[in-house]
C-alpha positions, 0 to 999 in steps of 0.5 A: 553140926548135926544138932544145928541141922535138926534145929533148922528142920524142926523150925521149918516144919513148925513154920509150915504147920497150920495154926488151925484146921487146914486143907490137907492138900494145901499143907502137903503141897506147901511142905513138898514145895519146901523139900520135905518127903511127906507121910500122912497119918490118917485117923478116921474113914472119911475121904481125905478132902473132908479131913483136917490137919491136926499136927505136923511132926518132924521126921528123919533128916539124912545128911552127909558131912565132909571137909572136901580136903579143907579144914572146914566141915560142910553138911549137906541135907540129902533128905528130910521127912515130916509126918502130917497127922490128919483127922477125918 
């Protein structure tokens, strides 16, 4: 189950990644709206409004797994993180 959760997380992060330079704010808003905790890694000293997104990388995903008294195991994602690398 953990492997499946990791695969889904990677696919979702990749889907949110821009195909070219994009506004940082827009990318962050999109990822946050999808339920991610976003951490920005910045390279350069220009204002964030002048930066472009270079990479979106998956971070740690936290989940709980339980059977709730039955034989079926249920996994619930409690937190997911992505790293947004920006160049300024």
